[in-house]
TORDOZA-825160 format. One line per field, with one value per residue: residue in three letters; x, y, z of N, C-alpha, C in turn; residue number from 1. Coordinates in steps of 0.2 Angstrom, whole numbers. Example, Ala and Ser with C-alpha at 12.3 -4.5 7.8 and 13.67 -1.06 7.14 Angstrom:
<sites>
type = ALA SER
n.x = 66 64
n.y = -28 -11
n.z = 39 35
ca.x = 62 68
ca.y = -22 -5
ca.z = 39 36
c.x = 66 64
c.y = -16 0
c.z = 39 39
seq = 1 2
</sites>
This chain:
<sites>
type = MET ASN ASN LYS LYS LEU ALA ILE ASN MET ALA ALA ILE VAL LEU GLY MET PHE MET MET ALA TYR ALA ALA VAL PRO ILE TYR ARG VAL PHE CYS GLN VAL THR GLY PHE GLY GLY THR ILE SER GLN VAL LYS GLN LYS SER ASP LYS ILE GLY THR ARG GLU ILE LYS VAL TYR PHE ASP ALA ASN ILE ASP LYS ASN LEU PRO TRP GLU PHE LYS THR LYS GLN ASN ASN ILE LYS ALA LEU THR GLY SER ASN ILE LEU VAL TYR PHE GLU ALA LYS ASN LEU SER ASN ASN MET ILE LYS GLY MET ALA THR TYR ASN VAL THR PRO LEU LYS ALA GLY LYS TYR PHE LYS LYS ILE HIS CYS PHE CYS PHE GLU GLU GLN ILE LEU LEU PRO ASN GLN LYS VAL GLU PHE PRO VAL THR PHE TYR VAL ASP PRO LYS LEU GLU ASP ASP HIS ASN LEU ASP ASP VAL LYS GLU ILE THR LEU SER TYR THR PHE PHE ASP ILE THR GLU ARG
n.x = 662 671 681 680 668 659 661 656 642 638 640 631 619 619 619 606 598 600 595 581 578 580 570 558 550 544 537 529 521 514 507 499 492 484 477 471 476 481 474 477 475 467 473 466 463 452 437 422 409 397 384 381 370 372 376 392 402 416 431 445 462 477 495 511 528 538 551 549 547 535 518 504 488 470 459 445 436 427 417 401 395 388 391 402 402 411 424 432 444 455 471 482 499 512 528 537 550 566 572 573 563 561 547 538 522 514 499 484 469 456 442 452 448 440 449 451 440 442 445 457 460 468 482 494 502 516 524 537 538 542 545 548 556 545 534 517 507 493 486 478 466 458 445 434 422 421 406 404 406 394 389 397 395 403 406 394 394 401 401 408 423 440 453 469 484 502 516 533 550 561 572 589 603
n.y = 699 693 679 676 682 675 662 663 666 655 645 650 647 633 630 635 627 615 618 620 607 600 605 602 590 592 604 600 590 598 607 596 593 604 606 594 588 574 565 566 568 580 586 589 598 596 588 584 595 595 585 577 573 562 546 538 525 518 511 502 500 490 490 484 488 478 475 476 466 464 461 468 474 478 481 481 479 489 503 511 527 543 559 569 562 557 546 531 520 505 499 485 480 468 463 452 448 444 455 473 484 499 507 517 525 529 537 538 544 537 540 551 565 565 567 580 582 572 571 570 567 560 550 538 539 545 545 539 522 510 493 480 463 451 459 465 478 489 502 517 526 541 550 560 562 576 586 596 589 586 597 599 596 590 578 570 558 550 537 528 528 525 522 522 514 513 504 507 502 510 508 511 505
n.z = 396 410 414 428 432 424 429 442 439 433 443 452 445 444 458 461 453 459 472 468 463 475 483 476 478 491 489 478 485 495 485 479 490 493 482 478 467 456 464 477 494 505 520 535 551 559 563 552 552 546 540 525 511 502 499 499 493 500 496 501 499 500 498 495 492 481 487 501 515 521 527 522 525 524 537 534 519 513 516 518 518 523 515 524 535 549 548 554 551 550 545 543 548 546 550 541 542 550 554 559 552 543 537 525 520 505 498 488 480 471 460 453 452 463 473 480 488 497 514 525 541 551 549 544 534 525 536 546 549 561 562 572 571 565 571 573 568 570 560 562 552 550 542 531 518 510 511 501 489 484 478 467 450 442 448 449 444 453 463 470 479 480 492 492 499 498 504 507 508 518 526 530 524
ca.x = 661 677 680 678 661 655 661 651 636 637 640 624 614 620 616 599 595 600 590 575 577 579 563 553 546 540 532 524 517 510 503 494 487 480 472 468 479 483 470 480 470 469 474 462 464 446 432 417 403 391 383 377 364 374 380 397 405 424 435 452 467 484 500 518 533 541 557 547 545 529 511 500 481 465 455 439 436 425 411 396 394 385 396 403 402 418 425 439 446 461 475 487 505 516 535 539 557 569 576 570 563 558 543 534 517 511 492 481 462 453 444 457 444 437 454 450 435 443 448 461 460 473 484 500 506 522 528 542 535 547 542 553 555 538 529 511 504 487 487 471 465 452 444 427 421 417 399 404 406 387 388 401 392 408 406 388 394 405 397 413 430 445 458 474 491 508 521 540 556 566 578 595 607
ca.y = 696 690 672 676 683 669 656 665 666 648 642 652 644 626 630 637 621 610 620 619 600 597 608 600 585 595 609 596 587 604 608 591 592 609 606 587 586 568 561 568 569 585 585 594 597 595 583 587 597 595 578 578 567 558 540 536 519 520 505 503 496 490 487 485 487 471 474 476 459 465 459 474 473 482 477 480 480 495 506 516 533 549 563 573 557 555 538 528 513 502 495 481 478 464 462 445 446 443 461 478 488 506 509 523 524 535 536 542 542 537 543 557 571 566 568 586 581 567 575 565 570 557 545 535 540 550 545 533 517 505 487 475 457 448 463 467 484 492 509 520 532 545 554 561 565 583 587 600 586 585 603 598 592 586 572 567 551 547 533 525 531 520 525 516 515 508 505 507 500 516 506 513 499
ca.z = 403 411 416 435 433 421 434 447 437 432 450 455 441 447 465 460 450 465 477 466 463 482 485 472 481 496 485 475 490 497 479 478 496 493 476 476 460 456 469 483 499 509 527 539 558 563 560 549 557 542 536 518 510 497 501 495 495 500 496 504 495 504 494 497 487 481 491 508 517 526 525 523 523 526 541 531 512 511 520 515 523 520 514 530 541 551 547 557 548 552 541 548 544 549 547 540 542 556 555 561 545 542 531 524 516 502 497 483 480 464 454 454 452 470 478 483 493 502 519 529 548 554 544 545 528 525 543 546 553 562 563 574 568 567 574 569 570 567 559 561 547 551 536 529 511 511 508 495 484 481 474 461 445 438 452 449 442 458 468 474 480 483 496 492 502 497 509 504 513 519 530 528 524
c.x = 668 675 678 670 657 656 656 644 633 636 633 618 614 617 609 595 595 595 583 573 576 572 557 548 541 534 527 519 512 505 497 489 482 475 469 471 482 480 473 474 472 469 471 464 458 441 427 412 397 390 379 372 366 378 386 400 413 427 442 457 473 489 507 523 536 547 555 544 540 523 507 493 476 461 447 440 433 420 407 395 391 391 397 403 410 419 432 439 453 464 480 493 509 523 537 546 560 574 571 569 559 554 540 529 515 503 490 473 460 446 448 453 440 442 453 445 436 447 451 462 467 475 492 505 511 525 532 539 540 543 548 552 548 533 523 509 498 488 480 471 458 451 436 427 417 411 399 405 399 386 392 398 396 409 400 389 398 400 401 420 434 451 464 481 495 513 528 545 560 571 585 600 615
c.y = 692 683 671 677 677 663 657 664 658 643 644 649 636 626 631 631 616 611 618 611 597 599 605 595 588 600 605 593 592 606 603 591 598 609 600 585 579 563 561 571 576 583 591 592 595 591 587 589 597 588 580 573 562 552 539 529 519 513 506 497 496 487 488 484 480 469 474 469 460 462 466 473 478 478 477 482 487 497 510 521 539 554 567 568 556 548 536 521 511 498 491 479 473 463 455 443 446 450 467 482 494 506 515 522 530 533 540 539 542 537 549 563 571 567 575 586 575 570 570 569 567 551 543 537 546 550 539 528 511 499 482 468 454 452 465 473 486 500 512 525 535 550 556 563 571 584 591 596 585 591 603 594 588 579 568 560 546 543 530 529 525 524 520 518 510 510 503 505 507 514 508 507 501
c.z = 404 414 424 436 430 426 439 446 436 438 453 451 444 454 465 458 455 470 475 466 470 485 482 475 487 494 482 479 493 491 479 484 495 487 475 470 461 461 475 488 503 516 531 546 562 559 556 553 553 539 530 517 505 500 496 498 495 501 498 501 499 499 497 491 487 485 499 510 523 522 527 520 526 532 539 524 510 516 515 520 519 520 521 536 542 552 550 554 550 546 546 544 549 546 547 541 549 558 556 554 546 536 531 519 512 500 490 484 472 465 456 455 459 475 483 488 498 508 524 536 552 550 546 539 529 532 543 551 554 565 565 571 570 570 570 572 566 566 558 555 548 545 535 521 512 507 502 489 480 477 467 456 442 442 452 448 448 463 473 474 483 486 496 495 499 501 505 510 513 524 527 529 524
seq = 1 2 3 4 5 6 7 8 9 10 11 12 13 14 15 16 17 18 19 20 21 22 23 24 25 26 27 28 29 30 31 32 33 34 35 36 37 38 39 40 41 42 43 44 45 46 47 48 49 50 51 52 53 54 55 56 57 58 59 60 61 62 63 64 65 66 67 68 69 70 71 72 73 74 75 76 77 78 79 80 81 82 83 84 85 86 87 88 89 90 91 92 93 94 95 96 97 98 99 100 101 102 103 104 105 106 107 108 109 110 111 112 113 114 115 116 117 118 119 120 121 122 123 124 125 126 127 128 129 130 131 132 133 134 135 136 137 138 139 140 141 142 143 144 145 146 147 148 149 150 151 152 153 154 155 156 157 158 159 160 161 162 163 164 165 166 167 168 169 170 171 172 173
</sites>
């Protein structure tokens, strides 16, 4: 093999690796949303049309990265609901600084095995949120726990689920 052909092959390999690294995060996010892997919630476009018979207690957890000068909290600590019940809850964030700050939240569900049954209809996660100095904002979250959870005997022990959000500073400096 001559040097020119080798250089082209090596460049193609490097370019391919770069493209795979760049695409890894969105591909992983889609994989997690489809499978519920790692406690990732599935996003759906419509509300539940079937109410189950099992009551689940859902806890809410609000966290911020140590570099984000915000206050972030839940408006309620938990709710009890039947599977399939459409739930609306609120989280609240306040910018404690004198600067405009962009934040973005990630989420997960525990126990991890319940993630595929936690159906998010509307959420503020993975969306850029801009808070002005000292601004306070409420963020709604609409979800339901899929009644199919009742048919999964691997989840017979699940009586409680925790929905956890963590906000990170994404302000470009």
